[in-house]
N, C-alpha and C positions, 0 to 999 in steps of 0.2 A: 645309471640307476638312481631313482628318486624314492624317497620314503613317502608314504601316504600322509603320515603325521608323526608326532613325537611318540605316540604309543607304539606304533609299529616299529619305529626305530629302536625304542627301548626293548621290545621283545626280541628283535634280531641281535641287538647287542648283548642281551642277557644270555642268549644261546652260546656266545663266545666266552662267557664268564662263569659257566656252571661248575668249573673245576674248583672254584673258591669255596672254602668252608664257611658256611653262613654263621656258625657260632663264633668264629674267630675274625669275622669281617664286619666292617661298618661301611655302608654305602652313603656317600656324601654328594648330594646334588648341588650344583651351582645355580642359585636362584637367578631368574625365575625359570628360564627355559629348560635348564637341565634337570629340574625336579621331576617332571612327569616321566622322563626317561629313566632316572634313578629309581623311581617307584617300581617300574617294571623289572629292573635288575634286582632290586632288593627282594621283591616277591618271588622271583624265580630261584634265587640262591638261598632264600630263607634267612636274610640278614636284616638287621635294623636299618632304618633310614633316618638321615639327618641332613641338614644343610651346612655348607661351608661358605661363608659369605666373604666376597672379595669386592673391593671398590676400585674403579678406574680412577687414576689421577689425570685429570684433563689439563691441557695447557691453559695458563691463566687467561689468555686472550682468545683461545680456541678450545673451549672445554670439550668439544666433541672429539678432539684428537688426543689420544693417550700418550702421556710421557712416562707412564708406569702404572703400578697397581699396589694396593695394600690389602692385608688380611689380618686375621686375629693374631694376638701375641706379638704385636708390633712388627709383623713381617712386612717387607716392602721390596718391590722390584722397580728399578728405574731404568728407563731407556736412555742411556747417556748420549747416544747420537741425536735423538730428538731434542733432548734438553740443550745440547750444545748448539744445534742449528737454530733453535727458537730463542736462544740467549736467556734462558730462565735462570733466575738467581736462587740461592739457597733459601732466602726469606720467602720468595714466591712459592717454592716447593713446600716449605713448612706450612704456609697459610692454606694451600690447597689440601695438604694432608690432614691438617687439623679438622677442616670442615668435613672431609670424607670419613675420618675416623668417627666423628659424632654420628654421621649418617649410617656407618657400618654398625655401630652399637644399636642405633634406633631400629634398624631393619632386623637385627638379630633378635631383639625382644619381640618385635612385631610378628615375625614369622614363626618363632618357636612358641609364642603365647605364654611366656613365663617359664617354659621348661628349660632346664640347663642343657648344654651340649652333651651329646653322648660321649662316654669314656672311650678314648682311642688308645690308651696305654697298652702297648704290647700287641696291638691288633693290626690287621691289614685294612687300610683305608682305600676304598675305590672311589675316586673322584670322577663324577659323571657330568658332562655338559651335552648340549645338543650339537656341538661342533665348535671348532675354534679356528680362527684365521691366523692370529699372531702368536698365541700361546702364553702371553704375559699373565693372563688371569689364571691359567692352569699352573703356571710356575709358582705364583704366590700362594695358591691354594695348597700346593704340595708342601711348601715351606711351613704354612700354618698347621697342616696336619702333622708334620714332624714335631713341631713345637708342642702339640697337644699329646705327643707320646706315641704316635703310630710307628710300628716297627717296620712296616712295608707300605709303600704308597704306589698305587696304580692309577694311571689316568686312562679313562675309557670314554670315547666319543664315537658317534656313528660316522662322522665325516671330518677329515682334517687334511691339510696340505701334505705333499710328499715328504717335506723335510720336518714334519711335526715331531717325529721320534728324535731327530737330531737336536731339535730345540729343547727337548726335555732331558737330554743326556746329562747325567749327574744330578738331576733334580728329582726325577721319578725313578722308581725301581722297575717299572714296566709300563708299556703303552699298548692300548688295544684300540683299533679302529676298524670299521667295516669297509671304508673306501677312501682313497686319496687321489681324487681327480686333479688333472692339470689341463688348462688353467683352473685355479680354485674359485676365485670370486667370493661372493657372500654365502654364508652358511644357509640362509633361507632359500637359496636357489636349488637346494637338494631336497626340498620338501614340497609336496603338493599343497599341503595346508600347514602354514607356519604362523598361526595366529598368536597374538601376545598372551602369555600366561599371566594371570592376575595374582595379587598377593593372597586373595581368598582361596584360590585354587591350591596354592602352595601350602597354606595352613591346613586345608582339608586333607591333602596328600600326606602331610606329616602326621596328622592326628590318627590316620589309619595305621601308622607304624607302631602304635602302642598307647596304652591309657595315660591320660594326664596324671601326673603325680602332684597332689596338692601340697602346698608349702605351709606348714604350721608356724605361726609367729613364735619367736622365742619369748617375747613379752606380749601379754594380752590381758588387759585389765579395764574395768569400769573406772571412770574418773569423774570428778566434778571440777568444772572450770569457773573461776571467779571472774566475771566480766563487769568490773566496776560495781560490785555489790550484787549482781544478778548471778545466781547459781545455775550453770548450764551443764546437764549430764552429757557424758560422751563415752566413747570406747576407743582405747589406744591399743594399736597392734604394731609391733616392731619385729621384723624378721631378723634372724641372726645375720650379722655382717651387713646390716642395712646400708644402702647407698644414699638414703635421704628420706624425708618425711613429706607426705602430702596431706593437707588439711582440706576437708570437704565442706562446701557451702551449698545448701539446697534452699531454693526459694520458699518451700513450704515451711521451713523451720525444723522439719523432722528428719534431718540428714542421718541421725543415728539409726533410725529404723527403716530408712528407704531401701527396699530390696534391690533396686537398681544400683544405688551407690554402694551397697554392701557387696554386690557382685563385682563391681569395678575394683573395689578395695581388695578383694581376694586375688584378682589378677595382678594387682600391683605387688601384693605380697610375694607372688611367684617370681616377680622380677627383682626381688630384694629391696622393695620400697615399703617403708612404714606408712601407716595411715592413722589419722585422727578424725573420727566421725562424731559429730556432736550436734546438739539442738541449738540453732542460732536464736530461737525464740522460746520463751516459756509457754506453757499451755494457755495461760491467760492472754499473753501477747499474740499468740497465733490465732486466737478467736477473732481478733480485729484484723480483717483482711488487708487493711491499708499497711500494716506492718510488713507484710510479705513483699510490698513494693517500696519499702523504705530502705533504699540502697545504702544510704549513709549509716543507718542503724545496723544493718546486716554486716557491712564492711567493718564497722567498729567492733562487732562481736568477733569477727574473724581475726582482727588484729589482737584482740584480747586473748583469744585462744592461742595465737602464735606466741605471744609473750609468755603465756602460761606454760606451753610446751617447752620453750627454750629455757625455762627455769627448772625443768625436771632433770634429774640425774641421767635419765636415759637419752636426753637430747644429744649430748656429746658433740655439740657443734654441727648437727646435721644440716645439710642444705634443705631449704624449704620450698615446696611447691603448693599451688592452690588448684583444686578441682571444683568447678562450679556447674550447677545445672539450673535451668530456668532463671529466676531473678538472682539466684546465688552466683551465677556467672558474672553478672554485673558487679555484685558485691566483691567477688574475688579480684576483678580487675581494678576496682577502686581501692581495695585494700592493698593491692600490689603497688599501685601508684603512690599511695600515701605511706607505705610501710617504712618504719624506722629500721626494719631488719631486712637483710638481703633476701629477695624472693627470686628463685632460680627459674621458675617456669609456671605458666598458667595454662590450664586446659578447661575448655567449656564444652559441655555436651548438651546440645539442644538448648543452649542458653540465650538469654536476652542481653547479649554483649552491648547492644545499642543503648541500654539503660545506664551504662557508665558515662554516657554523654561526653562532656568536655574533658573528663579525666582520661579518656582513651589515649590521648596524645602524650600523657605523662607516664604511661606504663613502659617500664624498661625490660621486664621479664619476657623471654620468648613465649609467644602465645599461640596455642592451637585451638581453632574453633571447629568442633565436630558438629555437623548438622545433617539431618535426614534429607535425602533427595526428594522425598514426598512430603516435605514440610516447607512449602515454597515461601510462606510469609516470613518465617523465622530465618530461612536461608537468605532472603533478600535483606532483612535487617542485619544479619551478620556480615554480609558483604559491604553494606554501608558502614558498619562499625569498623571493619578491617581497614577501610580506606582512611580512617582517622588514626590508626595505630602508627607509631614511629619506631617500634621495636621489630625484632624478627617475628614474623607471623606466618601462619598457614591456615587455610580453610580446607578441611577434609570432609567431603560429602559422601555419606554412606547411601548408596543408590536406592535401596528398597525401603529405607527407614522412614517412619513418620515421627511425630514429635517425641513420643515416649519410647521409641526404639523397641517396640513390642514384637516386631516381625522376626521370624526365626533367623538367628545368626547375626542380626544387626547390632545387638548390644555387645555380643562377643567381639565383633569387629571394632566397635567404638572403644571397648576396653583395651584391646590390643594396641590401637593407635595411641591411646592415652599412656599406656605403659611404655611404649617405645619413645614417646616424646619426653616423658619424665626421665627415663633411663638415660637418654642422650644429654639432657640439659641439667639434671641434678649433679652430674659429674663434671660439667663444663665450668670454666671460669664465669663468675657472676657478671652480668652486664652492668656496667657502671652507670649508664644513663640511657634515656630513650634516644631514638634516632638510629637504631640498628637497621639491618638489611631486611627488607620485605621479600617474601618468597612464597 
């Protein structure tokens, strides 16, 4: 038997799970392939849908081969046989795990779009994937669900090996599958259409499970920043239990009123990140177009704003990140390179990173360059700029977006990427110097 696609597999699997009470159950899809199947299950039994994110721990010299997996709540499964045969040390395991935990947090923010995980306390958690071969991912997902308070944990997949139930013994409270063929082979062999599921598809499926709950900042006030005698108005927002602060730099100088930056800021609030939006230029300065391209001037204003924020009682030693758009992206990179304060991360949206010039090689903060796929000139400039970076960096191309990200869904996707990047790096150890890993 083969399934036409994941939707059909989900519908068949849902028929086997109709006895579960939707009000007392949460369906958890394993991204990305398990989420379309989980969506069908959740719809059929009337239960809410969420993701449960697990990351593979790859061997240091063969990352495609798993030596274990990790999940939320510091859950971990290690395959001791693989570790022993590959002679992997504790230090090597710790290094791989640290990198994957940062990626786990990044993907959690990206896929949930700032929404908190659903409450599992006292409920039945049904963990759904499109199939599994080894079961290590499912094992860690079960452990994570229990740490989140689930009273009962069920694993449900359309296809699994004959010994799958035995592998989950003592880990899950129940196991449901539609077929267990032998020999097993790859999961994709049992689907006629097994195309890759994208992050955007996962986000859309999750959004259908319920309305987005806006997060209101605990602190929200208008401020005046003194930048060497120049008074710059701004707006400070800090969510409760904030994990860090992001300062915005916009090339037009009017970051405080930019609707796109305000939208991104709202998404950051949902991820527990504070924001400071302020005008880099006065009205008189903005009238002179050359000031918009004066990167050193803009970077100096950003450093002044950072100094001002760190002097405020609300700062409480918060990790700092910079978000820049247009020429503000170059200002953010130069400010990060010159900063007397630790800068934990930089994100550019449609920015002119190339205008940071020779300072690019001095940036230590992990840098994400978000560019529209239909903005070829800026994309080429960003690729050339990235080649000069010596820190950890990534270019993220939003396929349908043009320079201003006006196309439906593109600004939302850019904001989710920015939130995930900041969430992962504001909580990580600060990079001491440039020369980090490119990726």
